[in-house]
N, C-alpha and C positions, 0 to 999 in steps of 0.2 A: 394773123399778124406775121409779118416777115421775120425771118430768122436773122439774128445778129451774126455777122461773119466771124469766123474763128480767127483769133489773132495769134500769130507765131512770132516770137521775138519781141522787139520793142513795139508797143502799140502805136507810138507816134510815127514809126516808119510806115505803118499801114495807113493810118488816117491822114497823115500829111500829104500823101500822094493822091488823095481823092478829092474831087470836086464835090460840092454839096449834092449835086444832082446824081452823082455816082452812088450815093447812099440810099438805102431803102427807107421806107417810112419809119420803121422801128428804130433804125440807127439815127435818123434825123431827130426823132422824139427824144432819144437819150441825150444827144448833144443839146437839144433845146432845154432839157432839164438843167444842163450846165450853163445855160444862158446864150448859147450860140444860135444864130439863124443864118440864112443863106448869105446875107450881106457881110456879116462878121467873118463867116467861114471863108468867103472869097476875098477877104481883106479890104472890102469896100467901106467898112466901118470898124471902129475899135473892137478888139476882142472883149468878151464879157469879163466880169470881175473874177470868175472862177479860174481864168487862165493864169492869174498871179496868186492864187490861193493855195496854201499848203494843205495837204490831205487832211490833217487833223482839224483844219478850220472849215472844211467843206460841210455842208449840211448833210444829214443822213440821206436825203434824196439824191444830192449831188454825188456823194461817194458811192452810192448804190449804182447810179448811172455810169459813173466812171469804171466801176468794177465790171459791169456788163460790157463795157467797151474795151475791156482787156487790161485796164490799169490796176495797179496796187499802189500802196503808199510810196514804195521806192520808185517805181516808174513814173508816177505822177509828180512827185517832188523833184525829180531830176530834170524834168522838162523845163 
């Protein structure tokens, strides 16, 4: 399985600059856990519910995926 890229600074600064196809399979799988797919990532469809969900309301799987993507409660909730 591919490695998740190391995030320095704000995770959103990294992820917002990437197209779906710029991510490896492991990264796409983590975003899919959060409800994203290529269409929503490229803004062709609405973002998933997790996009407007506070950290404390994420499921355990969702918060785990977000953590692996470099987020914590503070960085997730401020987005």
